[in-house]
PDB file of N, H, CA, C and O in Angstrom:
ATOM      1  N   MET A   1       0.945  -1.325  -0.056  1.00  0.00           N
ATOM      2  CA  MET A   1      -0.230   0.096   0.308  1.00  0.00           C
ATOM      3  C   MET A   1       0.964   0.876   0.192  1.00  0.00           C
ATOM      4  O   MET A   1       1.991   0.856   0.871  1.00  0.00           O
ATOM      5  N   ASP A   2       0.433   1.992  -1.404  1.00  0.00           N
ATOM      6  H   ASP A   2      -0.401   2.008  -1.955  1.00  0.00           H
ATOM      7  CA  ASP A   2       1.162   3.332  -0.365  1.00  0.00           C
ATOM      8  C   ASP A   2       0.598   4.503   0.610  1.00  0.00           C
ATOM      9  O   ASP A   2      -0.519   5.017   0.685  1.00  0.00           O
ATOM     10  N   ASN A   3       1.755   4.718   1.299  1.00  0.00           N
ATOM     11  H   ASN A   3       2.662   4.301   1.238  1.00  0.00           H
ATOM     12  CA  ASN A   3       1.700   5.703   2.760  1.00  0.00           C
ATOM     13  C   ASN A   3       1.306   6.642   1.872  1.00  0.00           C
ATOM     14  O   ASN A   3       0.377   7.254   2.398  1.00  0.00           O
ATOM     15  N   ALA A   4       1.570   7.135   0.634  1.00  0.00           N
ATOM     16  H   ALA A   4       2.325   6.638   0.207  1.00  0.00           H
ATOM     17  CA  ALA A   4       1.429   8.590   0.338  1.00  0.00           C
ATOM     18  C   ALA A   4      -0.147   9.019   0.549  1.00  0.00           C
ATOM     19  O   ALA A   4      -0.541   9.871   1.346  1.00  0.00           O
ATOM     20  N   VAL A   5      -0.975   8.219  -0.363  1.00  0.00           N
ATOM     21  H   VAL A   5      -0.655   7.527  -1.010  1.00  0.00           H
ATOM     22  CA  VAL A   5      -2.180   7.789  -0.478  1.00  0.00           C
ATOM     23  C   VAL A   5      -3.178   7.540   0.991  1.00  0.00           C
ATOM     24  O   VAL A   5      -3.941   8.439   1.347  1.00  0.00           O
ATOM     25  N   LEU A   6      -3.107   6.633   1.535  1.00  0.00           N
ATOM     26  H   LEU A   6      -2.487   5.903   1.246  1.00  0.00           H
ATOM     27  CA  LEU A   6      -2.988   6.321   2.786  1.00  0.00           C
ATOM     28  C   LEU A   6      -3.278   7.213   3.447  1.00  0.00           C
ATOM     29  O   LEU A   6      -4.459   7.268   3.790  1.00  0.00           O
ATOM     30  N   ALA A   7      -2.203   8.448   3.976  1.00  0.00           N
ATOM     31  H   ALA A   7      -1.244   8.403   3.697  1.00  0.00           H
ATOM     32  CA  ALA A   7      -2.076   9.394   4.153  1.00  0.00           C
ATOM     33  C   ALA A   7      -3.054  10.359   4.431  1.00  0.00           C
ATOM     34  O   ALA A   7      -3.519  10.694   5.521  1.00  0.00           O
ATOM     35  N   LYS A   8      -3.418  10.943   2.796  1.00  0.00           N
ATOM     36  H   LYS A   8      -3.040  10.672   1.911  1.00  0.00           H
ATOM     37  CA  LYS A   8      -4.131  11.608   2.245  1.00  0.00           C
ATOM     38  C   LYS A   8      -5.539  10.581   2.629  1.00  0.00           C
ATOM     39  O   LYS A   8      -5.814  10.691   3.824  1.00  0.00           O
ATOM     40  N   PHE A   9      -5.947  10.162   2.301  1.00  0.00           N
ATOM     41  H   PHE A   9      -5.724  10.074   1.331  1.00  0.00           H
ATOM     42  CA  PHE A   9      -7.009   9.543   2.910  1.00  0.00           C
ATOM     43  C   PHE A   9      -7.679   9.796   3.835  1.00  0.00           C
ATOM     44  O   PHE A   9      -8.858  10.136   3.932  1.00  0.00           O
ATOM     45  N   ILE A  10      -6.364   9.507   5.039  1.00  0.00           N
ATOM     46  H   ILE A  10      -5.406   9.231   4.961  1.00  0.00           H
ATOM     47  CA  ILE A  10      -7.072   9.221   6.827  1.00  0.00           C
ATOM     48  C   ILE A  10      -7.075  11.199   7.184  1.00  0.00           C
ATOM     49  O   ILE A  10      -7.728  11.436   8.200  1.00  0.00           O
ATOM     50  N   VAL A  11      -6.447  12.544   6.488  1.00  0.00           N
ATOM     51  H   VAL A  11      -5.916  12.352   5.662  1.00  0.00           H
ATOM     52  CA  VAL A  11      -6.780  12.889   7.331  1.00  0.00           C
ATOM     53  C   VAL A  11      -7.986  13.811   6.221  1.00  0.00           C
ATOM     54  O   VAL A  11      -8.697  14.703   6.684  1.00  0.00           O
ATOM     55  N   SER A  12      -8.042  13.317   4.443  1.00  0.00           N
ATOM     56  H   SER A  12      -7.465  12.593   4.067  1.00  0.00           H
ATOM     57  CA  SER A  12      -9.543  13.895   5.024  1.00  0.00           C
ATOM     58  C   SER A  12     -10.975  13.055   5.840  1.00  0.00           C
ATOM     59  O   SER A  12     -11.876  13.690   6.387  1.00  0.00           O
ATOM     60  N   LEU A  13     -10.931  11.667   5.774  1.00  0.00           N
ATOM     61  H   LEU A  13     -10.199  11.151   5.329  1.00  0.00           H
ATOM     62  CA  LEU A  13     -11.604  11.212   6.554  1.00  0.00           C
ATOM     63  C   LEU A  13     -11.762  12.116   8.281  1.00  0.00           C
ATOM     64  O   LEU A  13     -12.700  12.562   8.942  1.00  0.00           O
ATOM     65  N   GLY A  14     -10.149  12.020   8.453  1.00  0.00           N
ATOM     66  H   GLY A  14      -9.388  11.657   7.916  1.00  0.00           H
ATOM     67  CA  GLY A  14     -10.189  12.233   9.671  1.00  0.00           C
ATOM     68  C   GLY A  14     -10.390  13.674   9.867  1.00  0.00           C
ATOM     69  O   GLY A  14     -10.008  13.864  11.021  1.00  0.00           O
ATOM     70  N   SER A  15     -10.825  14.926   9.320  1.00  0.00           N
ATOM     71  H   SER A  15     -11.135  14.772   8.382  1.00  0.00           H
ATOM     72  CA  SER A  15     -10.916  16.123   9.051  1.00  0.00           C
ATOM     73  C   SER A  15     -12.077  16.692   9.228  1.00  0.00           C
ATOM     74  O   SER A  15     -12.467  17.853   9.103  1.00  0.00           O
ATOM     75  N   LEU A  16     -12.768  15.336   9.656  1.00  0.00           N
ATOM     76  H   LEU A  16     -12.451  14.393   9.757  1.00  0.00           H
ATOM     77  CA  LEU A  16     -15.537  15.022   9.531  1.00  0.00           C
ATOM     78  C   LEU A  16     -14.776  15.197  10.974  1.00  0.00           C
ATOM     79  O   LEU A  16     -15.252  16.169  11.560  1.00  0.00           O
ATOM     80  N   ASN A  17     -13.552  14.434  11.860  1.00  0.00           N
ATOM     81  H   ASN A  17     -13.165  13.644  11.384  1.00  0.00           H
ATOM     82  CA  ASN A  17     -13.365  14.360  12.745  1.00  0.00           C
ATOM     83  C   ASN A  17     -12.356  15.016  14.145  1.00  0.00           C
ATOM     84  O   ASN A  17     -11.908  14.581  15.206  1.00  0.00           O
ATOM     85  N   ASN A  18     -12.349  16.043  13.532  1.00  0.00           N
ATOM     86  H   ASN A  18     -12.713  16.396  12.670  1.00  0.00           H
ATOM     87  CA  ASN A  18     -11.044  16.820  14.573  1.00  0.00           C
ATOM     88  C   ASN A  18      -9.501  16.385  14.069  1.00  0.00           C
ATOM     89  O   ASN A  18      -8.612  17.052  14.597  1.00  0.00           O
ATOM     90  N   TYR A  19      -9.220  15.720  13.456  1.00  0.00           N
ATOM     91  H   TYR A  19      -9.943  15.178  13.027  1.00  0.00           H
ATOM     92  CA  TYR A  19      -7.772  15.506  13.286  1.00  0.00           C
ATOM     93  C   TYR A  19      -7.043  15.793  12.560  1.00  0.00           C
ATOM     94  O   TYR A  19      -6.966  15.521  11.362  1.00  0.00           O
ATOM     95  N   GLY A  20      -6.506  16.299  13.110  1.00  0.00           N
ATOM     96  H   GLY A  20      -6.568  16.520  14.083  1.00  0.00           H
ATOM     97  CA  GLY A  20      -5.015  17.796  13.402  1.00  0.00           C
ATOM     98  C   GLY A  20      -3.562  17.724  12.594  1.00  0.00           C
ATOM     99  O   GLY A  20      -2.856  18.624  12.139  1.00  0.00           O
ATOM    100  N   SER A  21      -3.391  16.104  12.607  1.00  0.00           N
ATOM    101  H   SER A  21      -3.965  15.373  12.977  1.00  0.00           H
ATOM    102  CA  SER A  21      -1.876  16.258  12.268  1.00  0.00           C
ATOM    103  C   SER A  21      -2.011  16.328  10.462  1.00  0.00           C
ATOM    104  O   SER A  21      -3.114  15.994  10.030  1.00  0.00           O
ATOM    105  N   THR A  22      -1.123  16.673   9.597  1.00  0.00           N
ATOM    106  H   THR A  22      -0.227  16.943   9.948  1.00  0.00           H
ATOM    107  CA  THR A  22      -1.093  16.646   8.384  1.00  0.00           C
ATOM    108  C   THR A  22      -0.889  15.331   7.820  1.00  0.00           C
ATOM    109  O   THR A  22      -0.895  14.226   8.362  1.00  0.00           O
ATOM    110  N   VAL A  23      -0.632  15.822   6.123  1.00  0.00           N
ATOM    111  H   VAL A  23      -0.628  16.720   5.682  1.00  0.00           H
ATOM    112  CA  VAL A  23      -0.430  15.322   5.459  1.00  0.00           C
ATOM    113  C   VAL A  23       1.045  14.488   5.455  1.00  0.00           C
ATOM    114  O   VAL A  23       1.217  13.293   5.214  1.00  0.00           O
ATOM    115  N   LEU A  24       2.061  15.526   5.805  1.00  0.00           N
ATOM    116  H   LEU A  24       1.921  16.496   6.001  1.00  0.00           H
ATOM    117  CA  LEU A  24       3.804  14.492   5.894  1.00  0.00           C
ATOM    118  C   LEU A  24       3.165  13.656   7.604  1.00  0.00           C
ATOM    119  O   LEU A  24       3.197  12.453   7.863  1.00  0.00           O
ATOM    120  N   GLN A  25       2.563  14.960   8.638  1.00  0.00           N
ATOM    121  H   GLN A  25       2.537  15.937   8.427  1.00  0.00           H
ATOM    122  CA  GLN A  25       3.066  13.635  10.106  1.00  0.00           C
ATOM    123  C   GLN A  25       2.636  12.147   9.834  1.00  0.00           C
ATOM    124  O   GLN A  25       3.299  11.122   9.990  1.00  0.00           O
ATOM    125  N   THR A  26       1.150  12.332   9.318  1.00  0.00           N
ATOM    126  H   THR A  26       0.611  13.165   9.191  1.00  0.00           H
ATOM    127  CA  THR A  26       1.315  10.863   9.267  1.00  0.00           C
ATOM    128  C   THR A  26       1.145  10.107   8.491  1.00  0.00           C
ATOM    129  O   THR A  26       0.507   9.104   8.810  1.00  0.00           O
ATOM    130  N   LYS A  27       1.794  10.297   6.705  1.00  0.00           N
ATOM    131  H   LYS A  27       2.312  11.112   6.446  1.00  0.00           H
ATOM    132  CA  LYS A  27       2.294   9.109   6.601  1.00  0.00           C
ATOM    133  C   LYS A  27       4.566   8.762   6.840  1.00  0.00           C
ATOM    134  O   LYS A  27       5.358   7.993   6.296  1.00  0.00           O
ATOM    135  N   GLN A  28       4.679   9.744   7.819  1.00  0.00           N
ATOM    136  H   GLN A  28       4.036  10.369   8.261  1.00  0.00           H
ATOM    137  CA  GLN A  28       5.394   9.905   8.626  1.00  0.00           C
ATOM    138  C   GLN A  28       4.855   8.316   9.852  1.00  0.00           C
ATOM    139  O   GLN A  28       5.715   7.457   9.653  1.00  0.00           O
ATOM    140  N   ALA A  29       4.133   7.948  10.583  1.00  0.00           N
ATOM    141  H   ALA A  29       3.435   8.645  10.745  1.00  0.00           H
ATOM    142  CA  ALA A  29       3.218   7.124  11.562  1.00  0.00           C
ATOM    143  C   ALA A  29       3.530   5.866  10.448  1.00  0.00           C
ATOM    144  O   ALA A  29       4.121   4.788  10.515  1.00  0.00           O
ATOM    145  N   LEU A  30       3.074   6.334   9.785  1.00  0.00           N
ATOM    146  H   LEU A  30       2.594   7.209   9.730  1.00  0.00           H
ATOM    147  CA  LEU A  30       2.679   4.576   8.893  1.00  0.00           C
ATOM    148  C   LEU A  30       3.713   4.502   8.255  1.00  0.00           C
ATOM    149  O   LEU A  30       3.849   3.300   8.026  1.00  0.00           O
ATOM    150  N   ASP A  31       4.727   5.167   7.720  1.00  0.00           N
ATOM    151  H   ASP A  31       4.616   6.143   7.906  1.00  0.00           H
ATOM    152  CA  ASP A  31       5.770   5.096   7.074  1.00  0.00           C
ATOM    153  C   ASP A  31       7.004   4.137   8.350  1.00  0.00           C
ATOM    154  O   ASP A  31       7.803   3.247   8.058  1.00  0.00           O
ATOM    155  N   LEU A  32       6.654   4.915  10.100  1.00  0.00           N
ATOM    156  H   LEU A  32       6.005   5.637  10.337  1.00  0.00           H
ATOM    157  CA  LEU A  32       7.612   4.535  11.149  1.00  0.00           C
ATOM    158  C   LEU A  32       6.561   3.416  11.834  1.00  0.00           C
ATOM    159  O   LEU A  32       7.078   2.752  12.733  1.00  0.00           O
ATOM    160  N   MET A  33       4.582   2.995  11.405  1.00  0.00           N
ATOM    161  H   MET A  33       4.162   3.534  10.674  1.00  0.00           H
ATOM    162  CA  MET A  33       4.186   2.578  12.565  1.00  0.00           C
ATOM    163  C   MET A  33       4.423   2.809  13.438  1.00  0.00           C
ATOM    164  O   MET A  33       4.772   1.909  14.202  1.00  0.00           O
ATOM    165  N   SER A  34       4.378   4.304  13.927  1.00  0.00           N
ATOM    166  H   SER A  34       4.095   5.035  13.307  1.00  0.00           H
ATOM    167  CA  SER A  34       4.182   4.537  15.099  1.00  0.00           C
ATOM    168  C   SER A  34       3.675   6.375  15.254  1.00  0.00           C
ATOM    169  O   SER A  34       3.798   7.341  14.501  1.00  0.00           O
ATOM    170  N   ASP A  35       3.301   6.252  16.117  1.00  0.00           N
ATOM    171  H   ASP A  35       3.201   5.468  16.729  1.00  0.00           H
ATOM    172  CA  ASP A  35       1.901   7.533  16.691  1.00  0.00           C
ATOM    173  C   ASP A  35       3.259   8.845  17.198  1.00  0.00           C
ATOM    174  O   ASP A  35       2.916   9.968  17.566  1.00  0.00           O
ATOM    175  N   ARG A  36       4.589   8.466  17.126  1.00  0.00           N
ATOM    176  H   ARG A  36       4.867   7.553  16.827  1.00  0.00           H
ATOM    177  CA  ARG A  36       4.803   9.643  17.466  1.00  0.00           C
ATOM    178  C   ARG A  36       5.149  10.329  16.317  1.00  0.00           C
ATOM    179  O   ARG A  36       6.191   9.782  15.954  1.00  0.00           O
ATOM    180  N   PRO A  37       4.916  11.098  15.632  1.00  0.00           N
ATOM    181  CA  PRO A  37       5.547  12.314  14.730  1.00  0.00           C
ATOM    182  C   PRO A  37       3.147  12.968  14.895  1.00  0.00           C
ATOM    183  O   PRO A  37       2.711  14.061  14.534  1.00  0.00           O
ATOM    184  N   LEU A  38       2.696  12.347  15.226  1.00  0.00           N
ATOM    185  H   LEU A  38       3.050  11.459  15.519  1.00  0.00           H
ATOM    186  CA  LEU A  38       1.268  12.711  14.607  1.00  0.00           C
ATOM    187  C   LEU A  38       0.800  13.975  15.621  1.00  0.00           C
ATOM    188  O   LEU A  38       1.712  14.456  16.294  1.00  0.00           O
ATOM    189  N   ASN A  39      -0.182  14.395  15.740  1.00  0.00           N
ATOM    190  H   ASN A  39      -0.923  14.004  15.193  1.00  0.00           H
ATOM    191  CA  ASN A  39       0.593  15.482  17.229  1.00  0.00           C
ATOM    192  C   ASN A  39      -0.601  14.831  18.464  1.00  0.00           C
ATOM    193  O   ASN A  39      -1.760  14.433  18.580  1.00  0.00           O
ATOM    194  N   GLN A  40       0.558  15.053  19.159  1.00  0.00           N
ATOM    195  H   GLN A  40       1.499  15.377  19.064  1.00  0.00           H
ATOM    196  CA  GLN A  40       0.143  14.502  20.530  1.00  0.00           C
ATOM    197  C   GLN A  40      -0.928  14.952  21.976  1.00  0.00           C
ATOM    198  O   GLN A  40      -1.463  14.534  23.003  1.00  0.00           O
ATOM    199  N   GLY A  41      -0.765  15.850  21.295  1.00  0.00           N
ATOM    200  H   GLY A  41      -0.330  16.189  20.461  1.00  0.00           H
ATOM    201  CA  GLY A  41      -2.318  16.497  22.043  1.00  0.00           C
ATOM    202  C   GLY A  41      -3.711  16.092  21.755  1.00  0.00           C
ATOM    203  O   GLY A  41      -4.680  15.733  22.425  1.00  0.00           O
ATOM    204  N   SER A  42      -3.477  16.262  20.651  1.00  0.00           N
ATOM    205  H   SER A  42      -2.691  16.554  20.106  1.00  0.00           H
ATOM    206  CA  SER A  42      -4.902  15.244  20.115  1.00  0.00           C
ATOM    207  C   SER A  42      -5.692  14.267  19.755  1.00  0.00           C
ATOM    208  O   SER A  42      -5.859  14.402  18.543  1.00  0.00           O
ATOM    209  N   VAL A  43      -6.056  13.695  19.994  1.00  0.00           N
ATOM    210  H   VAL A  43      -5.920  13.586  20.978  1.00  0.00           H
ATOM    211  CA  VAL A  43      -7.244  13.073  19.259  1.00  0.00           C
ATOM    212  C   VAL A  43      -6.257  11.284  18.195  1.00  0.00           C
ATOM    213  O   VAL A  43      -6.355  10.057  18.196  1.00  0.00           O
ATOM    214  N   ASP A  44      -5.295  12.567  17.387  1.00  0.00           N
ATOM    215  H   ASP A  44      -5.215  13.564  17.387  1.00  0.00           H
ATOM    216  CA  ASP A  44      -5.234  11.732  16.574  1.00  0.00           C
ATOM    217  C   ASP A  44      -4.318   9.908  17.227  1.00  0.00           C
ATOM    218  O   ASP A  44      -4.845   8.810  17.408  1.00  0.00           O
ATOM    219  N   VAL A  45      -3.365  10.193  17.341  1.00  0.00           N
ATOM    220  H   VAL A  45      -2.937  11.085  17.194  1.00  0.00           H
ATOM    221  CA  VAL A  45      -2.756   9.070  17.450  1.00  0.00           C
ATOM    222  C   VAL A  45      -4.038   7.583  18.369  1.00  0.00           C
ATOM    223  O   VAL A  45      -3.901   6.485  18.909  1.00  0.00           O
ATOM    224  N   ILE A  46      -5.035   8.441  18.063  1.00  0.00           N
ATOM    225  H   ILE A  46      -5.146   9.333  17.625  1.00  0.00           H
ATOM    226  CA  ILE A  46      -6.057   6.671  18.671  1.00  0.00           C
ATOM    227  C   ILE A  46      -5.977   5.638  17.293  1.00  0.00           C
ATOM    228  O   ILE A  46      -6.001   4.416  17.141  1.00  0.00           O
ATOM    229  N   ILE A  47      -5.858   6.918  16.308  1.00  0.00           N
ATOM    230  H   ILE A  47      -5.838   7.910  16.431  1.00  0.00           H
ATOM    231  CA  ILE A  47      -6.368   5.614  14.592  1.00  0.00           C
ATOM    232  C   ILE A  47      -5.181   4.733  14.569  1.00  0.00           C
ATOM    233  O   ILE A  47      -5.159   3.790  13.778  1.00  0.00           O
ATOM    234  N   PHE A  48      -3.750   5.061  15.730  1.00  0.00           N
ATOM    235  H   PHE A  48      -3.769   5.827  16.373  1.00  0.00           H
ATOM    236  CA  PHE A  48      -2.924   4.239  15.223  1.00  0.00           C
ATOM    237  C   PHE A  48      -2.616   3.734  15.880  1.00  0.00           C
ATOM    238  O   PHE A  48      -1.464   3.929  16.268  1.00  0.00           O
ATOM    239  N   ASN A  49      -3.739   2.323  16.715  1.00  0.00           N
ATOM    240  H   ASN A  49      -4.675   2.165  16.400  1.00  0.00           H
ATOM    241  CA  ASN A  49      -3.745   1.971  17.992  1.00  0.00           C
ATOM    242  C   ASN A  49      -4.803   0.659  17.280  1.00  0.00           C
ATOM    243  O   ASN A  49      -5.209   0.814  16.128  1.00  0.00           O
ATOM    244  N   VAL A  50      -5.276  -0.898  18.260  1.00  0.00           N
ATOM    245  H   VAL A  50      -4.946  -1.024  19.196  1.00  0.00           H
ATOM    246  CA  VAL A  50      -6.124  -1.685  17.833  1.00  0.00           C
ATOM    247  C   VAL A  50      -7.415  -1.622  18.614  1.00  0.00           C
ATOM    248  O   VAL A  50      -8.211  -2.560  18.591  1.00  0.00           O
ATOM    249  N   ASP A  51      -7.678  -0.222  19.491  1.00  0.00           N
ATOM    250  H   ASP A  51      -7.031   0.540  19.510  1.00  0.00           H
ATOM    251  CA  ASP A  51      -8.355  -0.202  20.639  1.00  0.00           C
ATOM    252  C   ASP A  51      -9.270   0.865  19.578  1.00  0.00           C
ATOM    253  O   ASP A  51     -10.272   0.606  18.911  1.00  0.00           O
ATOM    254  N   GLY A  52      -8.652   1.895  19.688  1.00  0.00           N
ATOM    255  H   GLY A  52      -7.838   2.106  20.229  1.00  0.00           H
ATOM    256  CA  GLY A  52      -9.440   2.945  17.743  1.00  0.00           C
ATOM    257  C   GLY A  52      -9.766   2.975  16.559  1.00  0.00           C
ATOM    258  O   GLY A  52     -10.401   3.738  15.830  1.00  0.00           O
ATOM    259  N   ILE A  53      -9.064   1.719  16.435  1.00  0.00           N
ATOM    260  H   ILE A  53      -8.549   1.100  17.027  1.00  0.00           H
ATOM    261  CA  ILE A  53      -9.855   1.033  14.824  1.00  0.00           C
ATOM    262  C   ILE A  53     -11.002   0.521  15.409  1.00  0.00           C
ATOM    263  O   ILE A  53     -12.057   1.104  15.162  1.00  0.00           O
ATOM    264  N   ILE A  54     -11.021  -0.847  16.431  1.00  0.00           N
ATOM    265  H   ILE A  54     -10.164  -1.321  16.632  1.00  0.00           H
ATOM    266  CA  ILE A  54     -12.364  -1.066  16.827  1.00  0.00           C
ATOM    267  C   ILE A  54     -13.306  -0.464  17.008  1.00  0.00           C
ATOM    268  O   ILE A  54     -14.353  -0.524  16.364  1.00  0.00           O
ATOM    269  N   ALA A  55     -12.968   0.442  18.246  1.00  0.00           N
ATOM    270  H   ALA A  55     -12.118   0.491  18.770  1.00  0.00           H
ATOM    271  CA  ALA A  55     -14.242   1.723  18.701  1.00  0.00           C
ATOM    272  C   ALA A  55     -14.424   2.344  16.876  1.00  0.00           C
ATOM    273  O   ALA A  55     -15.470   1.893  16.408  1.00  0.00           O
ATOM    274  N   VAL A  56     -13.994   2.833  16.312  1.00  0.00           N
ATOM    275  H   VAL A  56     -13.145   3.199  16.691  1.00  0.00           H
ATOM    276  CA  VAL A  56     -14.396   3.375  14.984  1.00  0.00           C
ATOM    277  C   VAL A  56     -15.452   2.804  14.191  1.00  0.00           C
ATOM    278  O   VAL A  56     -16.506   3.262  13.750  1.00  0.00           O
ATOM    279  N   ASN A  57     -14.652   1.211  14.099  1.00  0.00           N
ATOM    280  H   ASN A  57     -13.796   0.839  14.456  1.00  0.00           H
ATOM    281  CA  ASN A  57     -15.706   0.564  13.293  1.00  0.00           C
ATOM    282  C   ASN A  57     -16.919   0.653  14.114  1.00  0.00           C
ATOM    283  O   ASN A  57     -17.917   1.142  13.583  1.00  0.00           O
ATOM    284  N   ARG A  58     -16.979   0.255  15.318  1.00  0.00           N
ATOM    285  H   ARG A  58     -16.169  -0.142  15.749  1.00  0.00           H
ATOM    286  CA  ARG A  58     -18.397   0.097  15.419  1.00  0.00           C
ATOM    287  C   ARG A  58     -19.656   0.968  15.683  1.00  0.00           C
ATOM    288  O   ARG A  58     -20.821   0.828  16.057  1.00  0.00           O
ATOM    289  N   GLN A  59     -18.813   1.924  15.294  1.00  0.00           N
ATOM    290  H   GLN A  59     -17.867   2.038  14.990  1.00  0.00           H
ATOM    291  CA  GLN A  59     -19.603   3.295  15.268  1.00  0.00           C
ATOM    292  C   GLN A  59     -20.620   3.021  13.382  1.00  0.00           C
ATOM    293  O   GLN A  59     -21.469   3.692  12.796  1.00  0.00           O
ATOM    294  N   PHE A  60     -20.050   1.981  13.125  1.00  0.00           N
ATOM    295  H   PHE A  60     -19.360   1.436  13.600  1.00  0.00           H
ATOM    296  CA  PHE A  60     -21.092   1.557  12.013  1.00  0.00           C
ATOM    297  C   PHE A  60     -21.687   0.800  11.894  1.00  0.00           C
ATOM    298  O   PHE A  60     -21.291  -0.366  11.898  1.00  0.00           O
ATOM    299  N   ASN A  61     -22.984   1.180  11.727  1.00  0.00           N
ATOM    300  H   ASN A  61     -23.306   2.127  11.724  1.00  0.00           H
ATOM    301  CA  ASN A  61     -24.202   0.550  12.005  1.00  0.00           C
ATOM    302  C   ASN A  61     -25.675   0.425  10.579  1.00  0.00           C
ATOM    303  O   ASN A  61     -26.453   1.298  10.194  1.00  0.00           O
ATOM    304  N   THR A  62     -25.525  -1.047  10.143  1.00  0.00           N
ATOM    305  H   THR A  62     -24.894  -1.757  10.455  1.00  0.00           H
ATOM    306  CA  THR A  62     -26.140  -1.618   9.265  1.00  0.00           C
ATOM    307  C   THR A  62     -26.744  -2.611   9.665  1.00  0.00           C
ATOM    308  O   THR A  62     -26.858  -3.026  10.818  1.00  0.00           O
ATOM    309  N   GLU A  63     -27.424  -3.297   8.055  1.00  0.00           N
ATOM    310  H   GLU A  63     -27.331  -2.960   7.118  1.00  0.00           H
ATOM    311  CA  GLU A  63     -28.032  -4.104   8.626  1.00  0.00           C
ATOM    312  C   GLU A  63     -27.538  -5.483   7.652  1.00  0.00           C
ATOM    313  O   GLU A  63     -28.307  -6.344   7.224  1.00  0.00           O
ATOM    314  N   SER A  64     -26.208  -5.435   7.461  1.00  0.00           N
ATOM    315  H   SER A  64     -25.583  -4.736   7.808  1.00  0.00           H
ATOM    316  CA  SER A  64     -24.611  -6.101   6.286  1.00  0.00           C
ATOM    317  C   SER A  64     -24.198  -7.040   7.420  1.00  0.00           C
ATOM    318  O   SER A  64     -23.903  -7.107   8.613  1.00  0.00           O
ATOM    319  N   ASP A  65     -24.417  -7.931   5.932  1.00  0.00           N
ATOM    320  H   ASP A  65     -24.656  -7.877   4.963  1.00  0.00           H
ATOM    321  CA  ASP A  65     -23.824  -9.333   7.141  1.00  0.00           C
ATOM    322  C   ASP A  65     -22.174  -8.703   7.354  1.00  0.00           C
ATOM    323  O   ASP A  65     -21.449  -9.356   8.105  1.00  0.00           O
ATOM    324  N   GLU A  66     -21.647  -7.551   6.750  1.00  0.00           N
ATOM    325  H   GLU A  66     -22.236  -7.021   6.140  1.00  0.00           H
ATOM    326  CA  GLU A  66     -20.452  -7.471   7.065  1.00  0.00           C
ATOM    327  C   GLU A  66     -19.937  -6.831   8.361  1.00  0.00           C
ATOM    328  O   GLU A  66     -18.880  -6.743   8.985  1.00  0.00           O
ATOM    329  N   GLN A  67     -21.882  -6.215   8.502  1.00  0.00           N
ATOM    330  H   GLN A  67     -22.741  -6.287   7.994  1.00  0.00           H
ATOM    331  CA  GLN A  67     -20.885  -4.811   9.853  1.00  0.00           C
ATOM    332  C   GLN A  67     -20.423  -6.288  11.209  1.00  0.00           C
ATOM    333  O   GLN A  67     -20.808  -7.385  11.613  1.00  0.00           O
ATOM    334  N   PRO A  68     -19.310  -5.197  11.412  1.00  0.00           N
ATOM    335  CA  PRO A  68     -18.525  -5.753  13.067  1.00  0.00           C
ATOM    336  C   PRO A  68     -18.814  -5.696  13.909  1.00  0.00           C
ATOM    337  O   PRO A  68     -19.410  -4.671  14.240  1.00  0.00           O
ATOM    338  N   ASN A  69     -18.529  -7.116  15.193  1.00  0.00           N
ATOM    339  H   ASN A  69     -18.045  -7.949  14.924  1.00  0.00           H
ATOM    340  CA  ASN A  69     -18.643  -7.392  15.725  1.00  0.00           C
ATOM    341  C   ASN A  69     -18.133  -6.564  17.314  1.00  0.00           C
ATOM    342  O   ASN A  69     -18.357  -7.110  18.394  1.00  0.00           O
TER     343      ASN A  69
END
């Protein structure tokens, strides 16, 4: 996966939820597999841990068979 493209997607989607890190910071975090480059004083670091990903997935509420449990 191209981390530059993924970083742009994360920043675009995150901007709807007060994500404050830049594309460059997000790409560096993806490249390093670390949340250190992200804005540490915000909720940005949550997206880079398992609990954060599960919490985001639980917000999706559909009747789909693919609904995360």
